[in-house]
N, C-alpha and C positions, 0 to 999 in steps of 0.2 A: 379180306385181302389174301391172296394166293402167295405162300411163301415157299421159297426153294432154298435149300442149303447152298451156300457158296463158300468155296476155299480159295484163299488168296495168299499164296506163298510170298513171304518177305525176302527180297533179294539182299537185304542187309546181311543175311547169313550165308549169301552165296560167294563164290569166287569172284571178285571184282576184276580179276584179270581176264576172265572168260564169261562176262555177263551174258552175251547172246546165247552161248551154248548152255549156260546155267538155266536161263529161261526156258530154253527149248526142252530141258530134261523133264519139265513138268507141264508142258504145253497142253498135253492130251489128258491131263488128270486134274486140272485146276480151271477156275473161272476167271481169275484175275492174277496179275502180278502186282504185288505191293511194293511201291518204291518209296522209301523213306528219305525225305530231303531234310537235312538238318544244317543249321547255319552257325552253330557254336555261339549262339546268342540266347535264342529262346530255350534251347537245351544245350548242355555242355558237351556237344560233340559235333563233329563236321563230316559230312558224308559227300553226296554228289549234288549237283545243281542242274540247272536247265540245259546247259549244253550237253551234258551226258544223257539226260532224259530225252532230248531230242534225237540222239544218236540211237538210243535204245528203242525208241518208238519206230525208227525206220528199220530195225533188225528183227522185231518180234511181231506175231500176229495176234497173241493174246492181249485182251483189253488190259490196259494199265491204270491203276489206281495210285495217284501221287498223294502221299500223306506229308503235308507241309509242316514240319516243326520249326517253323521260321518266324522271326518278327516281321511286322509290316505286310501282312498278306494282301491288304489293299492294293499294294503296288505289285506285288510278285506272283499272286496266285493266278491272275488271268493268263499270264504267259504259258503256264503249264497247260491250260485248256487249250490255248491257241496252237500250242505245239502238237496237240492230238491226243492228249491223255483223256481217257474216257471217263474218268471220275477224278476230281480234285477235292481233297479234304484239307481244310484249314482248321488251326486251333482257335476256339473262341476267345481264349485267354490273351492271345497275341494280336486281337483285332480291336481297333478303336471303334469301328462300325461294323458289326457282323453283318447287318443286312446288305451293306454295300458290297462286302466280299461275296456273299451268296448271289447277289444279282450280277455281279461282274463275271463270276465263273460261269453262270449259266448262260449269259449273253455271249460269252466266247465259246460255248458249244459244249460243255461238260456237264455231267451229273455233279451234284454238290454234296460234299460231306462236311459235317462239322465235328471236330474232336474235343472232347473234355477230359482233363487230367483227373486223376483219382480224387483229388481234394475239391474239384469243382462241383457245385451242387447242380443237378439236373433242373430242379425247379426254377433256378434263376434264368434259365433259357428255354423254358417251356413253350414260350410264345413264338419261338423261332422254328419249331419242329415242322409245321406245315409247309415251310419254305424249303425244306430239305429233301434230298433224296436218301440220305444216310446219316446216321448218328454213330460216332465212333466213341465207344467208351473204353478208355484206356485201363487195361488191367495190369499194368505196370506203370511206374513213373516213366515218362517218355525220355529217350535220349540214348538208350543202349539196348542191344539184344541180349538174349540169354538170361533175363531176369525172372524171378519166380512169380508165378501167377498169383494175383491178389484176389482170393475168394470173397473178400469183404466188398468187391465191387459188384457182386451178383445182385443184391437188393436194388442197385441203381439200374441194372439191366432189366430186372423185373418190372421195376417202376416205369421204365421207358416203354416196355411191351404192353403194360397196362394203359398207358396213354394212347398208344397206337390202336389198340382195340376199342377203347372208349371213343375216339375221335375218327375212327376209320381212316387212318392215315396210310398213305402209300409210302412207307419209310423203313428202310433196312436198318437193322442194329448190328454194327461191326464191333468185335472185341479183339484186341490187339494187346499181346503181352503174355508170355508163358503159356500159350495155347499148345497143347500136345495131347497124346492119346489119354493121359490121365486127368486132363482138366476139360477137355472139349465138351464132354457130356454135361458137366455141370453148368457150363456156359450156355449150351443149348437148351437145357431145361429151364434156365432162368429167362430165356427169350431171345437170345442172339441168333442171328441167321447168316451172318458173314464172319468168317473166321480167319484171321491172319496168323500164320505159323512160319517161324523163321528156322530155328534150329531143329524143331521136330521134323522138318521137311529136308532142309539141306545138309543137315549132320547124319541123315539116315543113309544107309547103304544104296537104297533105291528111293530117291526123291518122289517120283511119280507114284510108287506103291504107298509111300507114306501119305500123300495127299488122298489117295483112295480110301485108305484105312481111316483117316480122320473124317472123310465125308460119310462113311458107313456109320461110324459112331454117332456123328451128329444127326444124321437122318433117322437112325433108329430111335434116338432119344427124342427127337422132334415128333415123330409120329405118335409118341406115347406121353407127350407133355400136355400141360394144362392150357397151353396157349395155341395148340395146333388147329388149323383150319378155321 
């Protein structure tokens, strides 16, 4: 499996009053825009929903990855794919029937990601990995930006990478939470290849340069890692 490092700035840390402009700041330096959708039920925070995402998709050219931290993804997830999101990630803890969610997102035209919270065991959902395009391993408790990176999630990242290598899966591993210049190398060495960064990008003086710096660090680590190539 050929692996390319991908950087996905989280607009949760951007200026919501100027979202299109904030997205365009990083357009030439990132691979994705990470959009956190929270419903104040699955997580104790409320952000934006489908109407705002639809408008954002009309205003930007960068592929959008919608991270749904919401209840009842069976009902709501396909709408984000139908709206034009290139990737839609649901949380397995919120799904009554994860396979139904996976298939409905794919049928609506998006790549499919599945998120697992820090306390969720990877081995409980190993059988679903071949049906996914991306596995999101949370490196903070979902719900709020600006939290500290949970290094104790790295064995889970490593275990996921080992499963991908063993079974020759075409599966990205995304990490989200506390990713910054001082943590991205550890996550890349463990086996992650898609990195969500919020404050590390949007609180920087130059968000685009911050994306490039993160990419350089991750790519250098990846080339020298145990799982490269």
